[in-house]
N, C-alpha and C positions, 0 to 999 in steps of 0.2 A: 566547241567540238574539237577544233584543232589543238587546243590546249590539252584535252584529255588524250587525244591521239598521240601527242608528243610525249606525254607522261608514260603511256603504254610502251612506246618505242624505247624510251630511255630505260624503263624498268626491265624490259626484255633484254636489252643490251647488258645491263648490270648483272642480271641473272646468268646470262650466257657467259659473261666474263668470269664470274665467280665459279661457275661450273667448270670452265676450262682451267682456271688457275688451281682450284682445289683438286680437280681430277689429275692434273699434271703432278701435283705434289704427292698425292696418294700413289700414283704410278711409280714415282721416283723411289719412295720408301718401300713400296711393295717389292720392287726389283732389287732393293738393297738387303732383303732378308738373307741371313747367313745360316739359318737352321730352321728346322720345323717343316710342316706340311707344305707351306707356300714355296719355300726354298726348294724342296725336293721336286715340286711340279716344274718350276722354272728350270732347274738343272736338267731334269729329264727331257724337257722340250728343246732346250737350247744348247746344252753343254756336254752331256755325256757322250763319250766315244768308246764306251766299253765294248769288248769283244762279245760278251754274253749279256743279254738283257732279260730281266724278269719282269713280267707284266701281271697285273692283277689288282685286287682290292686289299683290304687290311690283312687278309689271309696270306697273300703274297708277301706283303710288307713284313709280316712276323714269322713266316714259315721257311723262307729260303735264305740260309746263312751264306752271305756273299764271300766271307773270308774262307770258308771251307771250300767253296767252289773255285775260288782263285788259287788256293794252295794246291788243289788236286788237279787242276787243268793247266796251270801256268798261263792262264788267260785272264785278262781283266774282266770284271763283272760289275753290274749295277742293278739295284732293285728299284724299279719304278712304281712298285705297289703303293696304292693310296687308299686310306681309310674311306669307306663309303662310296667309292667310285668304281663303276663296273665297265661294261663293254664299250660304251660311248667314249669314256675317258681313255680307256686303253687303246682304242683305235685312233683316237686323236693324237695321243702321244706317239704312237708308231708312225703316223703320217709325218709328224714333225721331225722325228728321228731320221726317217728315210730321205728327207730333203737334204740332210747334212752328210750322212754316211750309211754304210751297209754293215750291220752287225754280223758276226760269224755264227751266232746261235741265238734263238729266242725261245723263252719258256713263257707260256701263258697259263696262269693259274685260273682255271675256270671255277668261278663261284658266283652263281646267280641263277637267273631264270629267264626264259624267253617270254614270260608273261608280262603284260603291261603293269608298270608301277610309276606313278607320278613322281615318286621320290627319285627315281633314276634320271628323269628329265630335269628335275630341280637341281640335281647334283652337277649339272653342266655349268652351274654358276661359277665353279672354280676355274673355268676356262675363259670367262668373260674378259679378264684383263689382257688376253692375248688375241682378241678378235681382230683388232686393227693391224696387228703386226704379223699374223700367221694366217694367210689366205687359205691354207689347206685345212684349217679348222672350222671355217665359216659354216659349211653345210651341216656339220654336227652341232655346233653351237645354236644354230637357228632352229634345231629340233625342239629347243626348250620351250618356245612359244611362237605363234605366228607374228608376234609384234617385237620379237627380240632385236631384229636389225634396226628398228626404229628407236627402241629404248636406248640402244647403244650409240645414238647420236650424243647422248650425255656422257661426259668424261667421268662423272662421279659414279654413275650407275654400276659399272663393273666392280666397284669396291664396296657396294652396299653391305653392311654388316661385317666388314673385314677390318675396321679401324683398330680394334683391340688386338686382333691377330697380327696385323702389320706392325704395330708397336712392339709386341712381344717378340716377334721374329727378328727385330733389329737389336734386341738386347743380348749381350753376351751370355747372360745367365740362362737364356732359353736352351742353350746347348746342354745344360746340366739338369734340366727338368726331367722328372721321372718318365715322361712320355718319349723323351729322346735319349734316355740313358742307354749307353752301350751301342748306339746307332753306328753303323758302318756301311757306307755306300748304299744308303737307302734301306738296308735291313735294320729293323728295330726289334730286338728280342723282348719278350714278355717274361717277367720274373715270378709272377704269382702262380699258384698251383690249384687246380680244380679239386674240390673235396667231395663232390656228390656222386651218387651212383648213376650209371648210364640209363637213359630212357629210350623208349621206342617212339619214333616220330611218324605221324601219318603224313605222307606226301600226296598231293593231288595226282590222280591218275592221268588226267589230261586237262588242258586249258587252251584258251585262244592265244595263238602266238602273236606277239608284237612284231610286226614286220620290220620296224626300224632296228630293234635289237637283233633280230635274225639277220638282217642285212649287214649290220655293223660287225657281227661275229664273222660272217662270211667274207666281208671286206678285209678283216684282219688277216685271215688265212690267205686271201688272194694277194695282198700286199707282200706277204712273206714269200709266196710262190713266185711272184713276178721278179723278185730280187734273188731268187734261189737261196733263201735263208732257211736252214734247217729249223723247223718249228716243232716243239713238243708241247702238247696241251695236257695239263694235269689237274685232276680234282684231288686236292690234298686232304689229309685226314680230318675227320670230325669225331666228336665224342657223343654219338647217338647212333641208334640202329634204325633202319627203315627197310621196307620190303622192295619198293620200286620208286625211282625218281624220274619223272618224265623229262625234266631238264637235262639230266645226264644222258638219257636215251637220245634226245635230239642232238646234243653235243657229240656223242659217240658216232651217230649216223653221219653228221656233217664231216667229221674227221675221216671216217671210212671212205666217203665219196671223194675226198680231196687227198687221200693217201697221207694223212697226217697222223703221227703217233699220238694216241690218247691213253693216258695212264690214270686209272681210277683207284685211289687209295682210301676211299670212303668206307671200305669194309675190311681194311687191313687189320688183322687181329693183334699185330704188334702194338697198335695204338688203341684199339677198342678195349683191349684187356689191361690197359695201364693209364688210369686217369691222371697219374702224376706227370704225364707228358703234356698235359693241357692246362691252359690258363682259364679257358671256359669251353663250352661245348663246340664252338666253331674255331677256336684258335689254339695252336700249339704254344707251349711256353718255350723258354730257351733250350731246355733239354730235349723237348720234342722236336724243335726245329733242327737241332744238331743231328738227331737220329734220322729224321726225314730227309734232310739234305744229303746225308751219307748214302741213304738208300737210292736216291735218284742219280747219283754221280755217274753210274754206268751209262745212263741215257744221255747225260750231258756231254760225256766224253766222246760219244760216237755220233 
């Protein structure tokens, strides 16, 4: 019996040691990424000190031309937009930023819904590598599941399914891949052009509000207000028509209550009447981003 117990103890020790060493190695190379999505997340959390910050999902990432903003305002800017990451991610990044410095202006591209979606919680995986080093993120990361803080005892767990991405992010050639082509301070222009006619989309009239999403959105606004940071929330252009959007209505009402500027470009005819400005129905291409950024400059400058 003692022999088996000893084997179990030794096996556990070996597994724990392997987990620690492999996890430390993955973390080292993760933080060495010099381009791509992982690099932009780390840079947003730990390094940027830009005067103007843009927050949002892929629509922010592709819609707000940082070079135009910098040239027009004589202020530095950075686009923290990240593909497939919504209000949980955006609030997490803002919390980390505010621990380091106070930006002069923040733009939040609102694209999402206050309805529950498991995918939005699963997307918190991108923040797992920062759980131990960023205490301000723990409450948001732990929304992923009730067991998340226990899973994170493993050093390997935060990097599950990231091995290929980590390797690619450490290669110099990654900077020249099509997904990063033309990237400038977080802004990544899209070069393709949408070829199909516009459609009418049915949006749900109402749905049950996810309290965690609702609270995270309000927290984002509260954090800006506490630091007296001018905040503009924008729904950038789309290439479809709709009658009413409950999510936009909720966003608009929250902004009204908090005296935050909300700009809705979803029905702007300069974009709805020109499909050549889009890469797909939800994303502007390079030309569309240039026009859109020029349109909002007046709000950024004031």
